[in-house]
N, C-alpha and C positions, 0 to 999 in steps of 0.2 A: 242446558247450560246457558242458552241465550237469555232465558229468564233471569238466571242468577246474574248474568253480566248486566242486564238492565237494572236490577236491584242495587248492585254495587256502584255502577255509574251514577244513578240517581242519588244515592246516599252521599257519595263524594261531592257531587255538584251542590247538594244542599248544605254541605259543610265548607264549601268555598274552594274545593279542589277540582283540578281539571284531570281528565283522563281520556285516552284515545283507544277505542276498541276496534278490533278487527278479527276476522276469522282467518286462521292459518290454512296452509295447504292441506293439512290433515283433518280439518274440521274443528280443531282446537280453537276455543275462544281466547284471544289475547287482549289484555287490558294494560296499556302503558300508563304508568302513574309516576309521580315524583316520590322520592324517598320520605318526604314529610307526610305524604298521604298513606304510606304503607300501613302504619299501625291503625289508622282509622279504618282502612279497608279490611285488615285482619280482624279487627273487632267485629265489623259487620258480618264478615264471612263466618265467624264463630257463632253468631246468632242464627245463621241459617241451618235448617235441619239437614243432617247427614253429610256435612261438608268435612273432608279430611284432607290435610296436607300430605301429598304423596312424594314431593320432591322439591329440592331447592338446590340450584347450581348457578354458577357465574360463567360469564363469557367476557373476554377482553377484545376490544375493537370490534364490537358487534355493530356494524354500520356507522360507528363513530368512535373517536378515541375514548379511552377509559373503560370502566367496568359496567356491566349490566347484570342484574340479578333476576333470576326466573323463579317464581314460586308456583308450583304446580299443584292444583286442587282437583279433587273429584267430588261429585255429590252423588251419594247412593241413589241409584235409579236413573241417573242422567247418562246418556251414552258418550258424551264428549268430555274432554278435559277443560279446565279453566286455568289459565296462566297469567299471573301478574308479572309484568315486565317492568323492572325498576331500574332506571339509569342513574348511577351514582355520580355526583359532582366531583368526588374524590375517591378515597378508599374507605369511606366509613358508611355503614348501613345502620339499620334499626332492627333490634331483635324483636321477633314475634313469638318467642318461646313462651310467653305468658298466656297467649291464646291457644297456641298449638305447640305442646310440649316437645314433639318430635323435631321441631325446628332447631333446637339446641344442637343436636347431633349434626345436622346439615350445616349450621352456622359455623361449627368448629372446623368441619371439613373445608368450607369455603375460605375460612381465615387461614388455614394451613396452605392451601393451594394457591391462593391469590394475595394473601396479606391484607385482606379486607377486615376491618374491625366492625363489630356490632354493638352499638350503644344500647345498654340495658340488658346485655347478655348476663345470665346468672352463672354460666360456666364458660370460662375463657381458657381452659386447659387445651393443650395441643391434642390432636386426634391422631392423625397418621404421621406426623412429624415427631418422631421420638426425640429423646434428649440429645442424641448424637447429631442431629441436624443443626447446623449453625443458624444463628439469628439472621434474619433477612433472606433465608432460602425459601422461596415459594415456587415449587416446581411446575405449576400450571400456568405461570406467566409466560407471555410471549418472549420475554427477554431470557428465560431459562433455556439453555441450549442442550440440556440432557447430558452434559458432561459430568466428569467426576466431582463429587461434592466432598470437600475436606471436612472431616468429622470435627465436631466441637469437643472440648474437654469437658467431661462429665464432672459437675460440682454438685454439692448438696442442694443448692438453690435451683438447679435445672431438673432435679429429680421430679418425677410425676407425683402429684399430690393426691394420693388415695384418700378416701374418706376414713376417718379414724374414729373408733369407738373404744370406750374405757369402762371399767366397772369390775366388780368381783366376779370372777368365773369367766370372763370373756377372754377369748383368745382368737388369733387369726391363723388361717391356713392358706399359705400361698401355693397355688398349682400352676405350673408353667412358667414362662412361655414354652420351654422345652418339655416334651412329654415322652413317656416311655414308649408309646406306639409310634408308628411311622405315619404321623399326621402333621398338619401344619401348626405353627406356633399360635398360642393364645393364652393369656394370662387370666386366671380366675383367683380372686382374693376373697376368701370366706371369713365372715365374722361369726363365731360360734359360741354357744353356751352348751356345754356337754357335747352332744352330737347334733344338736338342732341348730340349723342355720337361720340366723336372723338378719343377715345382710350379705349380699354378693355384689362385688364390683368386678366387671369384665374390663379387660384392656386388650384390644387386638391391634391390627394394623402394624405387624412386625415385618411384613414383607411387601411393603408398598412397591408395586412394579412400574407405576407411571404409565398405565396403558392408555389413559385419555390423552396424555401428552404425546405418546407415540402415534396416535391416530392423526395428528396434525399433518396435513400435506398428502395424506393417502387417498387413493382412489376408492370408489365404492366396493369393489371386490376385495381390495386388500384390507379395508377396515372391517369388513365382516369376518374375514379370517382372524383378525385381531380379537373380535368379540367372542369367537369360539374359545379363546384362551382365558376368558374371564373366570369361568369355573368349569372344569373338565366334565362334570356330569350335568351341565346345563348348556352344552355346546349348541344343540338344536334350538333351544328356547332363545338364547342370546342372539345367535345368527338370524333367527326369524324376526325377532323384535327390531333389531337394527336394519335388516333388510326391508321391513315394512315401512320404517321411517324414511329410508332412502327412496323407496318406491313412491312414497307420497311426495317427496321433493321433486322427483322426476316426472310424476304424473303417470307412472307405469301401471298397467292393468295386468295382474298376474293371471296366467291361464288357469282354468278350473283343474285341469289334470295336475298342474304343479301344486295347487292347494290340497288336492286329494293326497298326494304323496307327502307334502309337508305335514299334514294332519297326522298321517300314519307315523311319521318320524317323531313328532312332538309327543304323541301318546305312548310310543314305545319307550321314549326317554322317561316319561312319567312312571311307566310300569317298572322299568329296571331300577329307578331311583327308589321308589316306594318299597320294592322287594328288599333292597339292601337295608332300608330303615327297619322293616318288620323283623328281618333276621337279626339286626343289631340289637333291637330291644329285647328279643328273646335270649340272645347271647348274654346280655347284661343282667339277666336274672338267673344265670347259670343253668340254661337248658339248651346247649348247643345241638342236641339231637332234634329238638323242635325247630331250630333255626335252619337246619340243613336243607330241608325241602325249599325254603325260600332262596337260599343261596344257589341251589341247583337250578331253579327256575330263572333266577337272575342271569346266571351264566348263559343259559340257553337264549335269553332275550339279546344278550350282547352278541352272541354269534349270529342270530337273525339280523341284527343291525349290520354286522359286517357283510353278510350274504346279500343283503338288500342295497346297501349304500356304499360298501367299500370301507367302512370305518365302524369299529365296535362302539364308538362314542359319537357317531353320526356326524363326524367332522367333514367339511367339504361338500356336504349335500345340499344345504340350503344356501342359496346365493341370491344376490339382488336380481329380481325379475322372475324368480321361480326356484327351480332346483337344478342341479348340475347334470342329472341323468334320469332317464325314465327307468322304471322297474318292470321287467317282463311280467306279463300277466300270469304265466305259470308259477313264477315265484310268489306272486301275491295270492294265488289260489293255495299254494302250500302253506302260506302263513295263515290263511283263514282256517285251514284244517288244523294247524297246530294250536290256534287259540281255543279250539273246543277241547282238545286234550289238555292244554294248559289249565283251563278253568276247572276241570274235574280235579286235577292234582292240587291246584291251589285251594280250592274248597276243603279238600281232605286235610291239607296242612293247617288251614284255619281252624277246623273242628278239633284237631289235636291240641291247639293252643286254648281254645274256648273251653274245652273239657278238662283242662288242667287248672284245678282250683288254686293251687299255690302260685301259679304264674299270674293268674287274674288278680290275686291278692296283692302282689307286688305292683301291678300296673294301676290298679284302681285307687283313686284319691291321691295319687302321687303327682306332684308337679303341676298343680292346677294353675291355669292362666284364666284370670277373671275376665268375664265379658266386657266389663267397663274399661279395660285397657286396650280393646281392639282399635277403636277409632283414634284416641289421643297418640298412640304409638304407631298408627298405620300398620297393624299386624294383618297379614294376608296368608293365603294358602291354608294348608291343613292346621296350622297353629291357630288361626282365626276360626276356621270352620269347626274345629273341635270344641270351640267355646261358644258355639251357637250362632256365629255370624255367617249370614248367607252371602258371601262375597266370593266371586270367582270371575276373573277378567274375561273369561270366555263367554260369560253371560252378561256381565255388566257392561263390557265394551267389546261386543262381539267382532271377530275378525275371521277372514277366510271363510270356511264352511261352518263355522260354529253357530252362526245365526239360524241355519236350517237343521244342524245336528242337535241343537239344544241339550247340551250336557246336563245331567241330573246332579245337582249339588248334594254332596255327602256331608252331613253335619252330625254333631253331637252336642250335648248340652253340658257334659261334666267338665270339659276343659282340662282333663287329666291325661296321663300317659295312655291309659286305655282308650280314651276318647280319640286321641291321635292315631293309635294303632287301628282303631275301627274305621275311622275316616279314610286312612290311606289304603286299607284293604278294600273298602268300598270303591275308592277311586280307581284302583287297579281293574276291578271288574267292569266299571263304567268305561274305562279306556279301551278295554277289549271291544266293547260294543261300539265305541266311536270308530275304531279302526275298521271294523267290519262294515259299518254304515258309510263311511267316508270314501272308500276306494271302489271304483267301478271296475268290475272284473271282465267287462265285455267290451268297452270302448277306451281307446287311448286318445292322445291329442298332444299338442305342443306342451312342453314342460318349462319353457323359459321365454319371457319377452324381453326386448331390448330395454335396458335401464341405464340411462345416461343423465344423471343429475347435473344440472348446471350451477345455479346459485339459489339458495333458499334454505329453509329449516323446517323440521317437522318432528313430532313425537309420536311414539307408538309404545304400546304395552302388551305383554303377553302373560299368559298364565303358565309359569314354569312349575316344576314339581313342588318347589318350596313356597310358591306364591307369585305375587305380581313383580315382574321385571319391567323396568321403565327405561326407554332409550329416547334420547333427543340428539339430533345431529344438525349441524349447520355447515353448508357447503358454499364455497366461494369458487367459481369458475371450474367446477367439476372436481375440486379437491376438498377434503374435510378441513374445516377451520376449527370446529369445536365438536367434540362428541361427549355426551354425558350418559353414563350407564349407572342404574341404581337397581341392584337385585333385591329380591325379598329378604335375603339374609341381613342386609344392612339395617332393615327395620326390625326384623324378627328377633335379632340377637338381644334387642332391649327387653324382650319378654322373658328371657332366661333369668334375668336378675330378680324378676317378681315370682317366677314359677317355683323357684327353690325355697322360698321363705317358708319356714315351719317344717321343712322336710329334714331328714338326717343326711349327713354328709355321704354316706354310702349310696344314697339314692341319686346323687348328682349325675353320675355317668348314664343312668337310665333316662333321666330327664333330658339330659343333653341329646342322647341318641334319639329319642322320641321326636325332637325338632330337627336333628341332623342338619344344622345350619352350615353354610360354607364359609371357611375362613377366606379363601381366595376370592370368592364372589363378594365378600365383604370389603376386601382390601385390594383395590385396583391399582 
């Protein structure tokens, strides 16, 4: 990334712009530029190979009054991140969605949270502030006290403007936000001819919880507990990602034993998450008997989580500086023995699916995500890898023990539901290997180091079951001033609108389950 920094700096100087570069506490390269230089920098970044926008957020009073925007990029093959830091003279920025389409989603989020307007934006609709929020309400500003918000009166002009299509035989099917099952709210508006979908528009963010606002003023330990609530089945991943950022601010070196146990927890979380996805896909093609073995194995892993860490969902285990408790070696030996039994039963369950031609027929060629969408939308995790992308944060930006464990990337080229099924199945087997290789069964050691962040900021990213989760935290005098979390679901939901095109409406639940994206992880 240092080379990329030099290229962008040199280009801006040649165009008459100034910029100040520096390395952050986490190794991330920061380049401070003016808002008028932003579009020029974005255009040059777009010309560089493998550069992807992975995040955009704002902070208020970041070292000075007013707003600062942070544009986070990664370049495939480079270990560090690159962040443009843009201080705004007022509350107006410049849109870069023309160069990086994913920026549109982020810009709408920042506009809602802080009231910042982006000149040149092609989509100015609200994102998480639905019609009921009154004008002028921006819940991430320092002036917002978190109190009760009086709802606005809903009028036709305040209603959300969905894309409209007309023509003979075209009709719309609105689904949600309230669903028949016990799931979180999400709205899906299909435009259909016959049974074939030719457009889908999703609208989420029905349960904005204000987690990033709640983080303000919290200690390191308290904000990690908050991160565990982002999405229940990503508790370990989000706790680890935020803890890593905090440790970089504090300069804390996490003990090896703690990283061994963290790795086991992270991979156990990946296993039970993927098992639920495999079972869900099989249920959605009306084969519950084939799904049952995956559900049984998932329940067993959840019980192992409780036995090893005290929580079925691994909460309270990963903390700043390491982990909250050691795990006795005899427990870990039992886990190793169980993984051998697990693998034989898992392979038998997979064989049953792969030998069922009618199941494969439903999965194959359904819900294709085209490879050319991966970079513009910043798709990550199994969704990206099933479309041929060799992206995995454990390898691209290795952390903890992953540098030496070297996970084997599971990929597929088809980009369909079957591809995602096979990638997740392969990742379960690889996670079993990583657990066995990570944990030392003969020696123990300290499991937590002192972690007392003073003032500073840092970013960290982890590979959760759904893909890359990004965390950035800014501390002032030992307390959180700003925390930004972006889960893989925030980006990957955009793939859904493309994957369903050309499929029939009854295949939507299957496509949806094959990605199994989080509503809560999308809406903080």
